[in-house]
KOLMIKOL-711823 format. One line per 5 residues: number of its first residue (from 1); their letters; for each residue x, y, z of N, C-alpha, C. Coordinates in steps of 0.05 Angstrom, whole numbers, plus 5000, padded with zeros to 4 digits. Each point is the difference from the previous one (the first is absolute). Example, Ala and Ser with C-alpha at 12.3 -4.5 7.8 and 13.67 -1.06 7.14 Angstrom:
2
1> as> 5264/4886/5156/4982/5024/5000/5018/5024/5000 ~ 4993/5021/4986/5016/5024/5001/4985/5022/5014;
//
This chain:
61
1> mncvt> 6986/8026/2775/5019/4979/5003/5023/5004/4980 ~ 5023/5000/5011/5024/5006/4984/5018/4977/4995 ~ 4996/4978/5014/5018/4977/4996/4984/4974/5000 ~ 5012/4979/4990/4986/4975/4997/4994/4986/5027 ~ 5012/5009/5021/4994/4988/5027/4977/5015/5014;
6> cpftv> 4993/5024/4990/4979/5016/5012/4973/4985/5002 ~ 4992/4985/4980/4974/4986/5002/4999/4980/5024 ~ 5023/4989/5007/5000/4982/5023/4993/5015/5026 ~ 5011/5024/5003/4994/5017/5023/4971/5007/5001 ~ 4989/5009/4977/4972/5007/4998/4982/4976/5006;
11> knalk> 5006/4978/4988/4984/4976/5004/5000/4992/5030 ~ 5023/5000/5013/5001/4993/5028/4984/5020/5017 ~ 5001/5025/4993/4984/5020/5015/4970/4995/4998 ~ 4992/4993/4975/4971/4995/4996/4992/4974/5013 ~ 5016/4979/4999/4992/4974/5011/5000/5001/5031;
16> nvegv> 5013/5020/5012/4999/5003/5029/4974/5014/5010 ~ 4984/5010/4981/4975/5012/5008/4979/4978/5004 ~ 4987/5001/5023/4980/4980/5006/4978/5001/4979 ~ 4992/4977/4990/4979/4998/4980/5010/4997/4972 ~ 5026/5004/4995/5011/4997/4974/5006/4970/4995;
21> skaev> 4988/4989/4979/5004/4972/4994/5020/4996/4977 ~ 5003/5021/4984/5019/4997/4977/5009/5028/4991 ~ 5025/5002/4994/5011/5025/4989/5020/4993/4978 ~ 4995/5012/4977/5019/4996/4977/5010/5028/4992 ~ 5026/5003/5000/5012/5026/4994/5020/4996/4977;
26> tfetk> 4998/5018/4980/5016/4998/4976/5017/5025/4997 ~ 5026/4996/4997/5019/5022/4996/4995/5015/4974 ~ 4997/4985/4978/4998/5012/4973/4976/5019/4998 ~ 4977/4992/5011/4976/5017/4998/4996/5018/5024 ~ 5016/4994/5021/4998/5015/5025/4971/4999/5012;
31> lavvt> 4989/4976/4998/4973/4995/5010/4999/4978/5020 ~ 4981/5002/5018/4995/4978/5019/4970/4993/4998 ~ 4995/4974/4999/4973/4990/5000/4997/4985/5026 ~ 4980/5009/5016/4997/4989/5027/4972/4988/5003 ~ 4999/4976/5011/4975/4988/5007/4998/5001/5031;
36> fddek> 4978/5012/5009/4997/5003/5029/4971/4999/5009 ~ 4996/4994/5025/4973/4999/5012/4993/5028/5009 ~ 4980/5012/4987/4993/5028/5007/4986/5002/5027 ~ 4995/4978/5013/4989/5002/5027/5023/5001/5021 ~ 5025/4995/4991/5023/5000/5018/5019/5023/4995;
41> ttvka> 4999/5011/4976/5018/5022/4994/4988/5019/4979 ~ 5014/5021/4994/4990/5020/4981/5022/5007/4980 ~ 4992/5013/4978/5020/5010/4981/5018/5020/5014 ~ 4990/5016/5018/5016/5019/5014/5022/4986/5016 ~ 4994/4978/5013/5020/4985/5015/5021/4989/4982;
46> lteat> 4992/4991/4976/5019/4990/4981/5019/5021/4990 ~ 4989/5024/4993/5018/5021/4991/5018/5011/5022 ~ 4990/4999/5024/5016/5008/5023/5023/4980/5004 ~ 4995/4975/4996/5021/4979/5003/5022/5004/4980 ~ 4993/5006/4975/5021/5004/4980/5015/5026/5005;
51> tnagy> 4985/5021/5009/5013/5026/5006/5020/4997/5023 ~ 4991/4985/5021/5018/4996/5023/5025/4984/4992 ~ 4998/4984/4979/5023/4984/4991/5018/5017/4981 ~ 4991/5025/4995/5016/5017/4983/4991/5002/4971 ~ 4976/4989/4995/4990/5000/4973/4971/5010/4999;
56> pstlk> 4996/5026/4999/4973/5011/4999/4984/4988/4977 ~ 4974/4996/5004/4984/4988/4979/4972/5013/5000 ~ 4986/4995/4978/4972/5010/4997/4984/4977/4987 ~ 4974/5002/5003/4982/4981/4988/4997/5006/4970 ~ 5003/4980/4984/4995/5002/4971/4976/4983/4994;
61> e> 4979/5013/4989/4976/4985/4994/4998/4993/4971;
//
């Protein structure tokens, strides 16, 4: 994420994934914290959503 509006794009991409109940995205740390129902979606679907929005991501444990 290169600009302060990027987190809004990432958050919207994540919230459009079925099963996501909450997404918090921070520009300063370049992190997203996502609450989701693992019976309705997967981490792969979440990373694909951000990638399709132009922001590739990976799982940080």
